[in-house]
C-alpha positions as CSV (number, residue, x, y, z in Angstrom):
1,M,48.3,40.0,79.5
2,N,50.2,37.7,77.1
3,I,51.0,34.2,78.3
4,L,53.4,31.5,77.1
5,V,52.6,27.9,77.8
6,I,55.2,25.2,77.2
7,G,53.9,21.7,76.2
8,G,51.5,20.2,73.8
9,G,49.1,17.7,75.4
10,G,45.8,17.4,77.2
11,R,47.2,18.8,80.4
12,E,48.3,21.9,78.5
13,H,44.9,22.3,76.8
14,A,43.2,22.1,80.2
15,I,45.5,24.8,81.6
16,I,45.0,27.0,78.6
17,K,41.2,26.7,78.7
18,K,41.3,27.7,82.4
19,L,43.6,30.6,81.8
20,R,41.2,31.8,79.1
21,E,38.6,32.4,81.8
22,N,40.6,35.5,82.9
23,A,39.3,38.5,81.0
24,A,42.8,40.1,81.2
25,V,44.3,37.4,79.1
26,E,44.8,38.4,75.5
27,T,47.3,36.2,73.7
28,I,48.3,32.7,74.7
29,W,51.2,31.1,72.8
30,C,51.6,27.4,73.1
31,L,54.9,25.7,72.2
32,P,54.4,23.4,70.4
33,G,50.6,22.8,71.1
34,N,48.5,20.5,69.0
35,G,45.6,20.6,66.5
36,G,42.9,21.1,69.1
37,I,44.9,23.6,71.2
38,G,45.0,25.7,68.1
39,E,41.4,26.7,68.7
40,D,42.3,28.3,72.1
41,A,45.9,29.5,71.6
42,E,48.4,30.4,69.0
43,C,50.5,27.2,68.5
44,V,54.2,27.7,67.6
45,N,56.1,24.7,66.2
46,I,58.9,24.7,68.7
47,G,59.5,21.5,70.7
48,A,59.0,21.6,74.5
49,K,62.6,20.4,74.9
50,D,64.2,22.9,72.6
51,I,65.1,25.3,75.4
52,P,67.3,27.7,73.2
53,A,64.4,28.1,70.7
54,I,61.9,28.7,73.5
55,V,64.1,31.3,75.1
56,N,64.6,33.0,71.7
57,F,60.9,33.1,71.1
58,A,60.2,34.5,74.6
59,A,62.9,37.2,74.1
60,A,61.3,38.3,70.8
61,H,57.7,38.5,72.0
62,P,56.0,40.5,74.8
63,V,55.5,37.6,77.2
64,D,54.1,38.7,80.6
65,F,53.9,35.3,82.2
66,A,55.0,31.8,81.4
67,V,53.7,28.4,82.4
68,V,56.1,25.5,81.9
69,A,53.7,22.5,82.1
70,Q,55.8,19.5,80.9
71,D,58.3,17.5,82.9
72,D,61.2,17.5,80.3
73,P,61.6,21.3,79.9
74,L,61.3,21.7,83.7
75,A,64.1,19.2,84.2
76,L,66.1,20.9,81.5
77,G,65.9,24.3,83.2
78,C,63.4,26.1,81.1
79,V,62.1,28.1,84.1
80,D,65.7,29.1,85.0
81,Q,66.3,30.4,81.5
82,L,63.0,32.3,81.3
83,H,63.6,33.8,84.8
84,A,67.0,35.0,83.4
85,L,65.0,37.0,80.8
86,G,63.0,38.5,83.6
87,I,59.8,36.6,82.7
88,P,57.7,35.5,85.7
89,C,57.0,31.8,85.5
90,F,54.8,29.1,87.0
91,G,56.9,26.0,87.6
92,P,60.0,24.8,89.5
93,D,63.6,25.4,88.6
94,A,65.8,22.6,87.4
95,K,67.2,21.8,90.9
96,A,63.6,21.5,92.4
97,A,62.4,19.5,89.4
98,R,64.8,16.7,90.4
99,I,62.0,15.6,92.7
100,E,60.5,14.0,89.6
101,S,63.4,13.8,87.2
102,S,65.4,11.6,89.5
103,K,63.7,8.8,91.4
104,V,66.9,8.3,93.3
105,F,67.0,11.9,94.5
106,A,63.3,11.7,95.6
107,K,63.8,8.4,97.5
108,E,66.9,9.6,99.3
109,L,65.1,12.9,100.2
110,M,62.3,10.9,101.8
111,K,64.6,8.6,103.6
112,K,66.7,11.5,105.0
113,Y,63.7,13.5,106.2
114,G,61.5,10.6,107.4
115,I,58.8,11.0,104.8
116,P,56.8,7.7,104.6
117,T,57.5,5.7,101.4
118,A,58.2,2.2,100.3
119,S,61.6,0.6,101.3
120,Y,64.0,0.5,98.4
121,E,67.4,-0.2,96.9
122,V,69.2,1.7,94.1
123,F,71.2,-0.1,91.4
124,G,73.5,1.2,88.6
125,D,74.7,-2.3,87.7
126,P,72.4,-4.9,86.1
127,A,74.2,-7.8,87.6
128,A,74.0,-6.4,91.1
129,A,70.3,-5.7,90.6
130,L,69.7,-9.3,89.5
131,R,71.6,-10.8,92.5
132,Y,69.3,-8.8,94.8
133,L,66.1,-9.8,92.8
134,E,66.9,-13.5,93.1
135,S,65.9,-13.5,96.7
136,A,63.5,-10.6,96.8
137,P,59.8,-11.0,97.7
138,Y,57.3,-10.7,94.8
139,P,55.5,-8.8,93.5
140,I,58.1,-6.0,93.5
141,V,58.4,-2.6,91.8
142,I,61.2,-1.5,89.4
143,K,61.5,2.1,88.4
144,A,63.7,3.8,85.9
145,D,65.5,6.7,87.7
146,G,64.7,9.4,85.1
147,L,61.8,10.6,83.1
148,A,59.9,8.0,81.0
149,L,56.6,9.5,79.9
150,G,54.9,8.0,82.9
151,K,55.7,4.5,81.8
152,G,59.0,3.8,83.5
153,V,57.5,1.6,86.2
154,V,57.3,-2.2,86.0
155,I,55.7,-4.5,88.6
156,P,57.2,-8.0,88.1
157,Q,55.3,-11.0,89.6
158,S,58.4,-13.3,89.4
159,F,62.1,-13.3,89.1
160,D,61.8,-14.1,85.3
161,E,59.7,-11.0,84.8
162,A,62.1,-8.9,86.9
163,K,65.0,-10.2,84.8
164,A,63.3,-9.2,81.6
165,A,62.5,-5.8,83.0
166,I,66.2,-5.2,84.1
167,H,67.3,-6.3,80.6
168,A,64.8,-3.9,78.9
169,I,65.5,-0.9,81.1
170,M,69.2,-1.1,81.9
171,E,70.6,-3.0,78.9
172,E,68.3,-2.4,75.9
173,K,67.8,1.2,77.2
174,T,64.0,1.2,76.6
175,F,63.9,4.6,78.3
176,G,67.3,5.8,77.2
177,D,69.5,7.3,79.8
178,S,66.6,7.3,82.3
179,G,67.5,3.6,82.9
180,D,71.1,4.1,83.8
181,Q,70.0,3.7,87.4
182,I,67.0,1.9,88.8
183,V,65.1,2.0,92.0
184,V,63.8,-1.4,93.3
185,E,60.9,-0.9,95.8
186,E,58.8,-3.0,98.0
187,F,55.3,-3.5,96.6
188,L,52.7,-1.5,98.6
189,T,49.0,-2.3,98.8
190,G,46.0,0.0,99.3
191,P,44.0,2.6,97.4
192,E,46.0,5.0,95.2
193,V,45.3,8.8,95.4
194,S,46.7,11.6,93.3
195,V,46.9,15.0,95.0
196,L,48.1,18.0,93.0
197,S,49.0,21.0,95.0
198,F,49.9,24.7,94.5
199,T,52.9,25.7,96.5
200,D,55.1,28.8,96.6
201,G,57.9,26.9,98.5
202,T,56.4,27.6,102.0
203,A,52.6,27.7,101.7
204,I,50.8,24.8,100.1
205,C,47.2,24.5,98.8
206,P,46.2,21.0,97.9
207,M,43.8,20.7,95.0
208,V,40.8,18.4,94.8
209,S,42.0,14.8,95.0
210,S,41.8,12.5,92.0
211,M,42.0,8.8,91.0
212,D,44.0,7.8,87.9
213,H,43.6,4.6,85.8
214,K,47.1,3.7,84.5
215,R,46.5,0.3,83.0
216,A,45.5,0.1,79.3
217,H,42.5,-2.3,79.7
218,D,39.5,-2.8,81.8
219,G,39.9,-4.4,85.2
220,D,43.3,-2.7,85.6
221,T,44.9,-5.2,83.2
222,G,47.4,-4.6,80.4
223,P,50.5,-2.5,80.3
224,N,51.0,0.8,82.1
225,T,50.0,3.9,80.1
226,G,50.2,7.7,80.7
227,G,46.7,7.4,82.1
228,M,43.4,6.1,80.6
229,G,41.0,8.2,82.6
230,T,40.5,10.0,85.9
231,V,37.8,11.0,88.4
232,A,37.7,13.7,91.1
233,P,37.4,13.8,94.0
234,N,38.8,10.5,95.2
235,P,36.4,9.0,97.7
236,Y,39.3,7.3,99.6
237,Y,40.8,10.7,100.4
238,T,38.8,11.7,103.5
239,A,39.3,14.8,105.6
240,E,41.1,12.6,108.1
241,V,43.5,11.2,105.5
242,A,44.0,14.7,104.1
243,Q,45.1,16.0,107.5
244,Q,47.4,13.1,108.0
245,C,49.0,13.7,104.6
246,M,49.5,17.4,105.3
247,E,51.3,16.7,108.6
248,S,53.4,13.6,107.6
249,I,54.0,14.2,103.8
250,F,53.1,17.6,102.3
251,L,54.7,20.0,104.8
252,P,57.7,17.8,105.5
253,T,58.4,17.6,101.7
254,L,58.4,21.4,101.3
255,E,60.6,21.7,104.4
256,A,63.0,19.0,103.0
257,M,63.3,20.8,99.7
258,R,64.0,24.1,101.4
259,E,66.6,22.4,103.6
260,E,68.3,20.9,100.5
261,G,68.6,24.4,99.0
262,C,66.0,23.8,96.2
263,P,62.6,25.2,97.4
264,F,59.8,24.0,95.2
265,K,57.5,26.5,93.6
266,G,54.8,25.4,91.2
267,C,52.5,22.4,91.1
268,L,53.8,19.6,93.2
269,Y,52.1,16.3,92.6
270,F,51.9,13.7,95.3
271,G,51.2,10.1,94.2
272,L,50.0,8.4,97.3
273,M,49.2,4.8,98.5
274,L,46.9,4.6,101.5
275,T,48.5,1.5,103.0
276,P,47.3,-0.4,106.2
277,N,50.2,1.5,107.9
278,G,49.1,4.9,106.7
279,P,49.6,7.1,103.6
280,K,52.9,6.6,101.8
281,V,54.5,8.4,98.8
282,I,54.6,6.3,95.6
283,E,56.0,9.1,93.5
284,Y,56.4,12.9,93.2
285,N,55.8,14.8,90.0
286,C,57.1,18.3,89.5
287,R,54.1,19.5,87.4
288,F,50.4,19.0,86.8
289,G,49.5,15.3,86.2
290,D,48.0,14.2,82.9
291,P,45.1,13.3,82.9
292,E,44.5,14.4,86.5
293,T,44.6,18.0,85.4
294,Q,41.6,17.4,83.1
295,V,39.3,16.7,86.1
296,V,40.9,18.9,88.8
297,L,41.0,22.2,86.9
298,P,37.3,22.1,85.9
299,L,36.5,22.0,89.6
300,L,38.7,25.1,90.4
301,K,36.5,28.1,91.1
302,T,39.3,30.7,91.8
303,D,41.0,32.2,88.8
304,L,43.9,30.0,87.8
305,L,46.2,32.9,86.6
306,T,45.7,34.6,90.0
307,V,46.8,31.5,91.8
308,M,49.8,31.0,89.6
309,Q,50.9,34.6,90.1
310,A,50.6,34.1,93.9
311,V,52.8,31.1,93.6
312,E,55.4,33.0,91.6
313,N,55.2,36.0,94.0
314,E,55.3,33.8,97.1
315,T,52.0,35.2,98.4
316,L,49.9,32.0,98.2
317,N,49.2,32.2,101.9
318,D,47.3,35.5,101.3
319,L,44.9,33.8,98.8
320,T,41.8,31.7,99.4
321,V,41.5,29.1,96.7
322,A,37.9,27.9,96.2
323,W,36.5,24.8,94.5
324,H,33.2,23.9,92.9
325,D,31.1,21.3,94.6
326,G,30.3,18.1,92.7
327,A,32.6,15.8,90.7
328,A,34.4,15.5,87.4
329,A,35.3,12.5,85.2
330,C,37.6,12.2,82.2
331,V,37.6,9.3,79.7
332,I,40.6,9.0,77.4
333,L,40.0,8.1,73.8
334,A,43.2,6.4,72.6
335,S,44.6,5.0,69.3
336,G,44.1,1.3,68.9
337,G,47.3,-0.5,70.1
338,Y,48.4,2.2,72.5
339,P,50.7,2.1,74.5
340,V,52.7,-0.2,72.2
341,A,52.2,0.3,68.4
342,Y,49.4,2.3,66.9
343,E,48.6,4.0,63.5
344,K,48.4,7.8,63.1
345,G,46.6,10.0,60.7
346,K,43.0,8.9,61.4
347,T,40.4,11.6,60.8
348,I,38.6,12.7,64.0
349,T,34.9,13.6,64.0
350,I,33.6,15.5,67.1
351,P,29.9,16.6,67.3
352,E,29.5,20.4,67.3
353,N,26.9,20.6,70.0
354,L,28.2,18.7,73.0
355,P,26.5,19.4,76.4
356,E,27.7,22.5,78.3
357,N,29.2,20.4,81.1
358,V,31.4,18.4,78.7
359,T,34.8,19.6,77.5
360,V,37.0,17.8,75.0
361,Y,40.7,18.2,75.8
362,H,43.0,17.6,72.8
363,A,46.2,15.6,73.5
364,G,47.5,13.7,70.4
365,D,46.1,15.3,67.3
366,K,47.1,17.7,64.5
367,R,45.6,19.7,61.7
368,E,45.8,18.5,58.1
369,G,44.0,21.0,56.0
370,E,40.4,21.3,57.4
371,C,40.7,18.0,59.2
372,L,41.8,17.0,62.6
373,V,43.7,13.7,62.6
374,T,45.3,11.5,65.2
375,S,49.0,12.0,65.9
376,G,49.6,10.3,69.2
377,G,48.5,7.4,71.5
378,R,46.2,9.3,73.8
379,V,44.2,11.4,71.4
380,L,41.4,13.1,73.4
381,G,40.3,13.5,77.0
382,V,36.5,13.8,77.3
383,T,35.7,15.4,80.6
384,A,32.3,16.1,82.2
385,R,31.6,18.0,85.4
386,A,28.3,17.3,87.3
387,K,26.7,17.3,90.8
388,T,27.6,13.6,91.3
389,L,30.3,11.3,90.1
390,E,27.7,9.0,88.6
391,Q,26.3,11.8,86.4
392,A,29.8,13.0,85.5
393,L,30.7,9.5,84.3
394,A,27.5,9.0,82.4
395,D,27.9,12.3,80.6
396,A,31.6,11.8,79.8
397,Y,31.0,8.3,78.4
398,R,28.0,9.5,76.4
399,A,30.1,12.3,74.8
400,A,33.0,10.0,74.2
401,E,30.8,7.5,72.4
402,S,29.7,10.3,70.0
403,I,33.3,11.0,68.9
404,H,34.8,8.9,66.1
405,F,38.1,8.0,64.6
406,D,39.2,4.7,63.2
407,G,40.7,2.4,65.8
408,A,39.5,4.5,68.8
409,Y,39.3,2.7,72.1
410,M,38.6,3.6,75.7
411,R,38.4,1.8,79.0
412,R,34.8,1.1,79.9
413,D,35.3,1.0,83.7
414,I,36.7,4.4,84.6
415,G,35.5,5.4,88.0
416,Q,33.9,2.1,89.0
417,R,36.3,1.6,91.9
418,A,35.5,5.1,93.1
419,L,31.7,4.4,92.9
420,Q,32.2,1.1,94.9
421,A,34.2,3.0,97.5
422,K,31.4,5.6,97.9
423,E,28.9,2.8,98.5
424,N,31.1,1.2,101.2
């Protein structure tokens, strides 16, 4: 079995390591991959957004199955193109990927089908947005319509901050064309929960819940990042909440996508806020979250390739997906200065004999000769699986502290809110 994986970060490394557990898997090609992924797959220097080159590679190699893991190629129709070659794929087509690639599409879908979410307004004109924001309640949420590497959300506390955000997103084009339109939402309060789910368009299998830590610094301060760490399961996501979400959000979303003529197949990510008025959708993603994947997949007991094939074949309802007991924690080691400015090319040193329950997922590194060096903002995800969350966190931090590169930094409070919630 030869598999093609599109992407090159920590999420893709986690997927590849899990696929490797299937004895039938022989070759895994990763486009473009990274330095650390090269230990588990054959990396090919083709960018994840270069759809013509990806298609040419797939046509020239005996690819039995493809996993399109990154948001950009999904939005650009990579699955559509690979399906046209007759290659089975895990991931949504371009029409279904709009649930992430267009915040406007997602909000209007929820409004039309009565799926609980924050109230909102859409603006394509900066002046109109500013007129609205002059009398809006604060804090408020401003989102770029398109893809923005998980950073296209600003939460202004005042009109002056909102004005600066509008200028950056819509006029300076901080996120390029993704800022041509914006969504302005009411600010919701409550615990946040991430729920990734396998779905074949009709059946849905939610994965273990998780808690992300988006802010750069301890105490949830500093700018938004792609994620500084995660824990799973999320203690706020009780069986009762899960049932409520299934009935009011998960199944209605699948039905809405089918009704709109774009059934969703792949991994559908629900970013939820557990408000005093019940669970509401903050955002959808059309793929595995990063770094949520790095704590969710280590807890998956059922073979990942088998699940992905059931999704593609629309037989998910016939499969029982099982999970390990216990918990997992991931601590991100980032380059100093991330997510703003940071230096690259720092040599990475990782101990050879890490504990068996610890896995290092490579996100932003590359090979230079015999050395592994930093090449991105989020460099490594250090994940531990254990019987308890307390042990998983202790093991992840112990391992993270044994890894070195100049300027490395990590948040020191990953999982603390989860531990407090468990005590209450």
